C-alpha positions in Angstrom: 49.5 83.4 24.7 47.2 80.5 25.9 48.0 78.4 29.2 49.6 75.3 28.6 46.9 72.9 29.8 44.6 74.7 27.4 47.0 74.7 24.5 47.4 71.0 25.0 43.8 70.3 25.1 43.4 72.2 21.9 46.1 70.1 20.3 44.4 66.8 21.4 40.9 68.1 20.6 39.7 67.1 17.1 37.2 70.1 17.2 38.2 72.9 14.7 39.9 75.5 16.5 37.5 78.6 16.6 36.8 81.4 19.0 34.0 79.3 20.5 36.0 76.3 21.0 38.7 78.0 22.9 35.9 79.6 25.1 34.5 76.1 25.8 38.0 74.8 26.6 38.4 77.8 29.1 35.2 77.1 30.6 36.0 73.5 31.1 39.3 74.2 32.9 37.4 76.8 35.2 34.0 75.2 35.8 32.2 71.9 36.6 30.2 70.9 33.5 26.3 71.5 34.0 25.6 67.8 33.5 27.7 67.0 36.5 26.0 69.3 38.6 22.6 68.1 37.8 23.8 64.7 38.6 25.1 65.9 41.8 21.6 67.4 42.7 19.6 64.4 41.7 21.1 62.4 44.6 21.7 64.4 47.8 23.8 63.2 50.6 21.9 63.3 53.9 24.0 65.9 55.4 23.2 68.2 52.4 19.5 67.4 53.0 19.8 68.4 56.6 21.4 71.7 55.9 18.5 72.4 53.5 15.8 71.4 56.0 17.5 73.6 58.6 17.4 76.6 56.1 13.9 75.8 55.1 12.8 75.6 58.9 14.4 79.1 59.5 12.7 80.6 56.7 9.5 79.5 58.0 10.1 80.6 61.4 11.1 84.0 60.1 7.8 84.5 58.1 5.6 87.4 59.2 2.7 86.4 61.2 0.1 87.6 58.5 1.6 86.0 55.7 2.2 82.7 57.7 -1.6 82.8 58.7 -2.7 83.4 55.2 -0.7 80.6 53.9 -2.2 78.3 56.6 -5.7 79.2 55.8 -5.0 78.4 52.3 -3.7 74.9 53.2 -6.6 74.2 55.1 -9.1 75.1 52.4 -7.1 73.0 49.9 -7.4 69.9 52.0 -11.1 70.1 51.7 -10.4 68.6 48.1 -9.1 65.5 49.8 -12.1 65.3 52.0 -14.4 65.8 49.0 -12.6 63.0 47.0 -12.7 60.6 49.7 -16.4 61.1 50.5 -17.4 60.9 46.7 -15.3 57.5 46.4 -16.9 56.2 49.6 -20.3 56.8 48.1 -19.2 55.1 44.8 -18.1 51.9 46.4 -20.8 51.6 48.9 -22.7 49.0 46.6 -19.6 46.8 47.3 -19.5 47.0 50.9 -19.2 43.4 51.2 -15.5 43.9 50.2 -14.2 46.4 52.6 -10.4 46.1 51.3 -11.7 47.5 47.8 -13.1 50.5 49.5 -10.1 51.1 51.4 -8.0 50.9 48.4 -10.1 53.0 46.3 -10.1 55.7 49.1 -6.4 55.4 49.3 -5.9 56.3 45.6 -7.7 59.6 45.9 -6.7 60.7 49.4 -3.3 62.2 48.4 -5.0 64.5 45.7 -5.7 67.4 48.2 -2.2 67.0 49.8 -0.5 67.2 46.4 -2.2 70.2 45.5 -1.6 71.9 48.9 2.1 70.9 49.2 2.8 71.5 45.7 1.4 75.3 46.1 3.8 75.7 49.2 0.9 76.4 51.7 1.9 76.1 55.4 0.4 72.9 56.6 0.9 71.8 60.2 2.0 68.2 59.8 4.5 69.0 57.1 6.1 71.9 59.3 5.9 69.9 62.5 9.3 68.4 61.7 10.9 71.1 59.4 10.8 73.7 62.2 12.1 71.5 64.6 15.5 71.0 63.0 16.7 74.8 63.5 15.7 74.5 67.2 17.8 71.2 67.4 20.6 72.9 65.7 20.4 75.8 68.2 19.7 78.3 65.5 16.2 79.2 66.7 14.5 79.2 69.9 11.6 76.9 71.2 9.5 80.1 71.6 9.8 80.8 67.9 8.9 77.1 67.1 5.7 77.3 69.3 4.9 80.7 67.7 4.9 78.9 64.2 2.9 76.1 65.2 0.2 78.0 67.0 -0.2 80.3 63.8 -0.3 77.3 61.4 -2.6 75.3 63.6 -5.0 78.3 64.0 -4.8 79.2 60.3 -5.2 75.4 59.2 -8.3 75.0 61.3 -9.9 78.2 60.0 -9.4 76.9 56.6 -10.8 73.6 57.5 -13.8 75.4 58.7 -14.4 77.5 55.7 -13.6 74.4 53.5 -16.2 72.1 55.2 -18.7 75.1 55.0 -18.2 75.2 51.2 -18.5 71.7 50.7 -21.7 71.5 52.7 -23.2 74.4 50.7 -22.1 72.5 47.4 -23.1 68.9 48.3 -26.5 69.4 46.3 -24.1 69.0 43.4 -21.4 66.9 44.7 -23.9 64.4 46.3 -21.6 62.8 48.9 -23.3 63.4 52.3 -23.5 59.6 53.1 -19.9 59.5 52.4 -19.1 62.4 54.7 -21.1 60.9 57.7 -19.4 57.4 57.2 -16.2 59.3 57.4 -17.1 61.0 60.5 -17.9 57.7 62.3 -14.5 56.6 61.2 -13.0 59.7 63.1 -14.9 59.6 66.2 -15.2 55.5 66.5 -12.0 54.8 68.3 -10.7 55.0 71.8 -8.0 57.3 72.8 -5.0 55.0 72.6 -5.6 53.6 69.1 -6.3 57.1 67.8 -3.3 58.8 69.1 -1.1 55.9 67.8 -2.8 56.4 64.4 -2.0 60.0 64.4 1.5 59.6 65.4 1.9 57.3 62.3 0.3 59.8 60.2 2.3 62.5 61.6 5.6 60.4 61.0 4.7 59.9 57.3 3.9 63.4 56.7 7.3 64.6 58.2 8.8 62.2 56.1 7.3 63.5 53.2 8.5 66.8 54.1 12.0 65.3 54.2 11.8 63.6 50.8 10.5 66.7 49.2 13.7 68.6 49.9 15.7 65.4 49.4 14.7 65.0 45.8 15.1 67.6 42.8 12.2 69.9 42.1 10.5 67.8 39.5 7.7 65.0 39.3 9.6 63.1 42.0 8.5 65.4 44.7 4.8 65.0 43.7 5.5 61.0 43.7 6.9 61.4 47.3 3.9 63.3 48.5 1.5 60.9 46.9 3.5 57.7 48.5 3.4 59.0 52.0 -0.2 60.3 51.9 -1.4 57.0 50.0 0.2 55.0 53.0 -1.9 57.3 55.3 -5.2 56.6 53.3 -4.7 53.0 52.9 -4.0 52.5 56.4 -6.9 54.7 57.7 -4.7 56.7 59.6 -5.7 60.0 61.2 -4.4 63.4 59.9 -5.2 66.3 62.0 -6.1 69.0 59.4 -7.7 66.7 56.6 -9.5 65.0 59.6 -10.5 68.4 61.0 -12.1 69.3 57.4 -14.0 65.8 57.4 -15.1 66.2 61.0 -16.5 69.5 60.6 -18.4 68.5 57.4 -19.9 65.5 59.3 -20.8 68.0 62.1 -22.7 70.3 59.8 -24.5 67.4 58.0 -25.7 65.4 60.6 -26.9 65.5 64.4 -25.2 62.2 65.0 -22.0 64.2 65.9 -21.3 66.6 68.5 -19.0 69.5 69.3 -17.3 67.5 72.0 -16.6 64.6 69.9 -15.0 66.9 67.2 -13.0 68.8 69.8 -11.8 65.3 71.4 -10.9 64.0 67.7 -9.0 67.2 66.6 -7.1 67.6 70.0 -5.9 63.9 70.0 -5.0 64.0 66.2 -2.8 67.1 66.8 -1.1 65.7 69.7 -0.3 62.4 67.7 0.9 64.2 64.6 2.9 66.4 66.6 4.7 63.4 68.3 5.2 61.6 65.3 6.6 64.5 63.2 8.9 66.1 65.8 10.2 62.7 67.6 10.2 60.1 65.0 11.5 62.2 62.1 13.3 65.4 63.3 14.9 64.2 66.5 15.9 60.7 65.0 17.1 62.1 61.6 19.1 64.9 63.3 20.6 62.7 65.7 21.9 60.1 63.4 23.0 62.6 60.6 24.6 65.0 62.9 26.6 61.9 64.3 28.1 61.2 61.2 29.0 64.8 60.6 
């Protein structure tokens, strides 16, 4: 005998009474239709995003050192494509130097490309995980020691990848032909005093951490790529300083010209890392966690 609700549904339904139609009715009584589930996933509540971010942070904090380091090196290597694209465009627009905003817009359009490749591949990028790994610590599910371990491994791996990427791009420059572009970028990296550089890096770190949040807040489709593109486009159009992409650019400039020194490179990388760290952990992780936890 059929259950009364199912029998009533069969009577009201104009569909022919077949075995499969009865199975569908049983499923509809027992499960939420798939289309509803997909709609629920398309727009996530901030609390659901917070839970997902905490789980993501815990997963990263639990990764083995060797695996984490390999992924971090890969991320540093992949950001070399951002440096290459920016330098090529920089060379291409040099005849239009009387229109500086044109150059800035052209650079901003290609700046996200290396980031899209890097973040879509799941490689460990310092500025992305600056915020993500903070959430489990704020939720008291991980220790500060584990957080510092993650940061140190990822930063070290990213910088190793940046050096390797810079070396490869330097060797390939007879083909790429972007030497003057790399040198111009190097001047942009070292040509600022400490405060503007740090504030610029804070803004870049803030945007990158927002990008990491948006990736987990959106379904795994093209919308995630759009999220990455938007935040990195803003970094590019603002001329803001990203520590790892900037490290690749700084290392190339150092290899290609005597105009730059190791001390200048170290100063830039140190200040950019510090600013990105503040922007990612304070402006995104702490603020997001505080206001969402309060609503909970």
